[in-house]
C-alpha positions in Angstrom: 48.0 39.1 30.5 49.7 38.7 33.9 49.0 40.3 37.6 52.0 41.5 39.9 51.9 40.4 44.0 51.4 42.9 46.2 54.4 44.5 47.9 55.0 43.2 51.6 53.8 45.6 54.4 54.8 45.4 57.7 52.5 48.5 59.1 49.7 47.1 61.9 46.5 48.4 62.1 47.4 49.8 65.7 50.3 52.1 64.0 47.5 52.8 61.5 44.9 54.2 64.2 47.7 55.8 66.3 49.0 58.1 63.6 45.3 58.6 62.8 44.4 59.9 66.6 47.5 62.1 66.7 45.9 64.5 63.8 44.3 67.4 63.9 40.3 66.8 64.2 39.6 68.0 60.5 42.7 65.7 59.2 41.3 62.8 61.2 37.9 62.9 59.6 39.5 63.4 56.3 41.7 60.4 56.5 39.3 58.4 57.6 36.8 58.8 54.9 39.7 58.0 52.5 40.1 54.9 53.9 35.9 54.3 54.9 36.2 50.9 53.5 38.5 49.6 56.5 37.7 52.3 58.8 34.8 53.7 60.6 34.3 57.3 61.3 33.5 58.2 65.1 30.7 59.7 66.5 32.8 63.0 66.6 33.7 62.7 63.5 30.1 62.6 62.1 29.3 65.6 64.6 32.4 67.4 63.0 31.0 67.2 59.5 27.4 67.8 60.9 28.7 71.1 62.3 29.8 72.2 59.0 26.7 71.7 57.0 25.8 74.8 55.0 22.6 73.7 52.9 19.8 76.2 53.9 17.6 73.1 52.8 19.1 70.8 55.7 17.9 73.2 58.6 16.1 71.5 61.4 12.7 73.1 62.8 10.7 75.8 61.1 11.7 78.3 58.3 14.5 80.6 58.7 12.9 83.9 61.1 10.1 81.4 62.6 9.6 80.2 66.1 11.8 77.2 65.8 11.4 74.4 67.8 14.7 72.6 67.7 15.6 72.2 71.1 15.0 68.9 71.5 16.3 67.6 68.6 19.8 68.9 69.1 22.7 66.7 70.1 25.6 68.8 71.5 24.3 71.8 70.1 23.4 70.4 66.6 20.2 69.1 64.9 19.5 65.5 65.1 18.5 65.7 61.6 22.5 67.0 60.5 23.5 64.0 62.4 21.5 61.5 60.8 22.2 63.0 57.4 25.9 62.6 57.8 25.6 59.0 59.1 23.3 57.6 56.5 25.4 59.0 53.9 28.6 57.3 55.2 26.6 54.2 55.9 25.5 54.4 52.5 28.6 55.0 51.0 30.6 52.2 53.5 28.5 49.6 52.3 28.9 50.3 48.7 32.8 50.1 49.0 32.5 47.1 51.3 30.1 45.4 49.2 32.4 45.9 46.0 35.3 44.6 48.0 33.9 41.4 49.3 32.3 40.6 45.8 36.3 41.1 44.3 37.3 38.5 47.4 34.4 35.8 46.7 35.5 36.2 42.7 38.9 35.5 43.5 38.5 32.8 46.0 36.0 31.1 43.9 38.4 31.3 40.7 41.0 30.2 42.5 39.1 26.9 43.6 37.8 26.2 40.5 41.1 26.4 38.6 42.6 24.1 41.2 39.9 21.8 40.3 40.1 22.1 36.5 43.9 21.4 36.4 42.9 17.8 38.4 40.0 17.2 36.1 42.3 17.6 32.6 45.2 15.8 34.5 42.4 12.9 35.1 40.9 13.1 31.7 44.8 13.0 30.4 45.6 10.3 32.0 42.2 7.7 31.2 42.7 8.9 27.6 46.3 7.9 27.7 45.6 4.7 29.7 42.1 3.2 28.7 41.9 4.5 25.5 45.6 4.3 24.5 45.6 7.8 22.9 48.9 9.1 22.2 51.2 12.3 23.4 50.5 13.7 19.4 47.0 12.8 19.6 46.5 15.1 22.9 48.7 17.7 21.2 46.4 17.7 18.2 43.2 17.1 21.1 44.2 20.5 22.6 45.4 22.7 19.3 41.6 22.0 18.4 40.3 22.9 21.5 38.8 26.3 20.0 38.7 25.5 16.5 36.5 22.5 16.9 32.8 23.4 15.7 31.2 21.0 18.5 27.8 22.3 18.7 25.7 19.5 20.1 28.9 16.9 19.9 27.6 15.2 22.8 23.8 15.0 22.1 25.0 13.5 18.9 27.5 10.9 20.7 24.3 9.7 23.1 22.1 9.8 19.9 24.8 7.1 18.3 25.3 5.4 21.3 21.5 5.2 22.0 20.6 3.6 18.6 23.7 1.2 18.6 26.1 3.0 16.2 29.1 2.9 17.7 31.0 0.7 19.7 31.6 1.3 23.4 35.4 1.9 23.2 35.2 4.3 20.6 32.2 6.4 22.5 34.3 6.5 26.2 37.8 7.6 23.8 35.3 10.3 22.1 33.7 11.4 25.1 36.4 11.6 27.3 37.9 13.7 24.1 35.1 16.2 24.4 35.3 16.6 27.9 38.7 17.4 27.7 38.6 19.5 25.1 35.8 21.5 26.9 37.6 21.6 30.2 40.8 23.3 28.4 38.5 25.9 27.3 37.0 26.3 30.8 40.3 26.5 32.2 41.3 29.5 29.9 38.3 31.1 30.5 38.7 31.3 34.2 42.3 32.2 34.2 41.0 35.4 32.1 38.5 35.8 34.8 41.1 35.5 37.7 43.5 37.9 35.9 40.7 40.5 35.7 39.1 40.1 39.2 42.8 40.7 40.9 43.1 43.5 38.8 40.0 45.0 39.9 40.3 44.0 43.3 44.1 45.7 43.3 42.8 48.7 41.9 40.1 49.4 44.3 41.9 48.6 47.3 44.2 51.4 46.0 41.6 53.6 45.3 39.7 56.2 47.5 36.3 57.9 47.1 36.5 61.0 44.7 36.9 64.6 46.1 32.9 64.7 44.9 31.3 62.0 46.8 33.7 63.1 49.9 32.3 66.2 49.5 28.8 65.0 49.3 28.9 63.1 52.3 30.5 66.2 54.0 28.1 68.5 52.3 30.8 71.4 51.3 32.4 72.3 48.4 34.9 70.2 46.4 37.5 73.2 46.7 37.8 73.1 50.4 37.6 69.2 50.3 40.6 68.7 48.0 42.6 71.0 49.8 42.0 69.7 53.0 42.5 66.1 51.6 46.1 67.1 50.5 47.2 68.4 53.6 45.6 65.5 55.8 47.3 62.6 53.9 50.6 65.0 54.2 50.2 65.2 57.8 48.9 61.2 58.5 52.2 60.4 56.2 54.6 62.5 58.2 53.3 61.3 61.5 53.3 57.7 60.4 56.8 58.2 59.4 58.2 59.5 62.4 56.1 56.4 64.2 57.5 54.2 62.3 61.0 55.8 61.6 60.6 55.6 58.1 61.9 58.7 55.7 59.8 60.1 53.2 60.2 60.0 49.2 58.7 61.9 46.8 56.0 58.8 46.4 54.5 59.6 49.4 53.7 63.2 49.0 52.9 62.2 45.7 50.0 60.0 47.6 48.8 63.0 49.0 47.8 64.6 45.8 46.8 61.2 44.6 44.7 59.8 47.0 41.1 60.8 46.6 40.7 61.4 43.1 39.1 58.3 42.5 40.7 57.4 38.8 40.1 53.8 39.2 37.1 53.4 41.1 34.5 52.2 39.6 31.4 54.6 39.8 33.5 57.6 40.5 32.5 60.9 38.5 36.5 60.7 37.2 36.4 56.9 36.6 38.6 56.1 33.9 37.4 52.3 34.4 40.0 49.2 35.3 42.6 48.8 33.2 44.1 45.6 31.5 47.3 46.0 32.9 48.4 45.7 37.0 48.2 49.0 38.8 51.8 49.9 39.6 52.3 49.5 43.3 54.9 51.5 45.2 56.3 51.0 48.8 55.1 54.8 49.8 53.6 54.9 53.2 49.8 55.8 52.2 49.8 52.6 49.8 51.5 50.4 52.8 48.6 51.2 54.9 45.8 50.6 52.5 47.2 47.3 51.8 47.5 46.6 55.8 43.7 47.4 56.5 42.7 45.5 53.1 44.8 41.9 54.5 42.5 42.0 57.7 38.6 40.6 57.1 35.8 42.4 56.1 32.8 42.7 58.4 30.0 40.6 57.2 27.6 42.0 55.0 24.1 40.7 54.3 23.8 40.6 50.5 21.1 42.3 48.9 18.6 40.2 47.2 19.4 39.9 43.3 18.0 42.4 41.1 18.0 40.7 37.8 14.8 38.8 36.7 15.7 35.4 37.8 17.4 36.4 41.3 16.3 34.1 44.0 14.7 31.2 41.9 15.2 27.8 42.3 16.2 27.3 38.8 19.0 30.1 39.1 20.3 28.1 42.4 20.2 25.2 40.3 22.6 26.9 37.9 24.8 28.2 40.1 25.4 24.7 41.7 26.2 23.2 38.6 28.4 26.1 37.8 30.5 25.6 41.0 30.5 21.5 40.3 31.5 22.0 36.0 28.3 20.4 35.2 26.7 23.6 33.7 26.7 23.9 30.1 29.4 26.2 28.3 26.7 28.5 26.5 24.9 29.0 29.6 27.5 29.7 31.6 28.7 32.3 29.1 25.4 33.7 28.8 24.8 34.1 32.9 28.6 35.0 33.8 28.3 38.7 33.1 25.4 38.8 35.4 26.5 36.4 37.9 30.0 38.3 38.4 28.4 41.8 39.7 25.9 40.2 41.7 27.0 39.5 45.0 24.2 37.5 46.1 24.8 34.9 43.1 28.5 35.3 44.2 27.8 34.2 47.8 25.6 31.1 46.6 28.4 30.2 44.2 30.9 30.3 46.5 28.9 28.3 49.3 28.1 25.5 46.6 31.2 24.9 45.6 32.5 24.7 49.4 29.5 22.5 49.9 30.3 20.2 47.0 33.1 18.5 48.0 35.0 19.9 44.9 37.9 21.5 47.1 40.4 19.6 48.2 39.6 16.4 46.2 42.4 13.8 45.5 43.5 13.2 42.2 42.5 9.3 42.0 38.7 10.6 43.3 38.8 12.8 40.4 39.7 9.9 37.7 37.1 7.5 39.4 34.3 10.2 39.0 35.5 11.0 35.1 35.3 7.0 34.1 32.1 7.3 35.8 30.8 10.3 34.3 32.3 9.2 31.0 31.3 5.4 30.6 29.6 3.7 27.8 25.4 4.0 28.6 23.8 0.7 29.3 19.9 0.7 29.4 20.3 -0.5 32.9 22.1 2.6 33.7 19.8 4.7 32.1 16.8 3.3 33.9 18.6 3.6 37.4 19.6 7.5 36.6 15.8 7.8 35.9 14.8 6.3 39.4 17.6 7.9 41.2 17.0 11.4 39.6 15.7 14.2 41.8 12.3 16.2 40.4 12.7 18.0 37.6 11.7 21.4 39.3 14.4 21.3 41.7 16.7 20.9 39.2 15.2 22.8 36.7 17.2 20.8 34.0 15.7 18.6 31.4 16.1 14.9 31.2 19.0 14.9 29.2 20.7 17.2 31.2 20.1 15.5 34.3 21.3 12.2 32.9 24.7 13.1 32.3 27.0 16.5 33.0 26.3 18.6 30.3 29.7 19.9 28.8 29.0 22.5 26.1 26.3 22.6 23.4 28.2 25.5 21.9 31.7 25.4 22.6 33.5 26.4 19.4 30.6 29.2 18.8 30.1 31.5 21.6 32.3 29.8 24.9 35.3 30.6 22.5 34.6 34.3 22.1 34.1 35.2 26.0 36.5 35.7 28.4 
């Protein structure tokens, strides 16, 4: 699976907003709704939509025909309830779109830095296997080939038990421990690469998608038919105005964008959603696509993440697991089990990204990583175990058992569950 880089755009936010301001009122409203993730509808836009509300149950005051007392509730001749109803729907959909983009940005940033750190871990482990354990190139190739096939369930626990009973020499222990960790890092790198590719594909599809006509009609409170007609005309008018401003010629792709924008086939949750595909979206260079890419390049306003919806959300146990995931110390089986839940939770991803940045994992040198790996894989002596026991934090803060706190847990079910999950 591969990803393609989005084409560079020379458009600026000022050019885009100037082109929108030159449109007719109904067209301005429609274009800002199609760009709702990046632009805020103005109070005039909200009033324009509220003025067209046609639902009888949304009327303010008493029953139709009664003595209605709505004069004091009106803003510019409109019932305040109508204004608030439109504002709430705009805010709801805008928050959802921005949460989606923020989540995907956090996920892509985390995985990018995690892969860079994993490559350092793999290089450091290879260096130690070659220099300290005298493992040759052919043996390293065998380890790489067997990384997904070797049944390594409880391998670390068994190795630690053999060391505790004195059934293995220090040199053999270090070589086996480094080999196990090397294979675990290779598996983890493969998983993270697949996850990053999927995240980039989803982010690209989300940026290039707009709200479907059904959602636009819900916000505007009019039928879908007029929405579709207005959308096509608005995008056509916008690209014509923008082309004149930037002195660019229009092609068939620019007019096709007017038809496709608002269909929402690639936006998760859209009524016409077909899901996120496994292939990159064909990104053309038309002015509508350039508009989306130019606006997406600007930072998204900060959002306050909602509390986790899953049962473990907000607990110390989850925070400890997320921190261990950020520093490569979470078991493979536990990582694979909690990843689908974590990747969909903005709050979890915010905690995960913060833990990664605060841990010092990002930006380490190879010498630092080599020293950490060498210390982590050293033959355990009784003195070292006693020192670890004294320095270890209480279990309730780490939510890990004694065995996991004494050494990084690389993987209980490495060749089983981990190899099957992306």
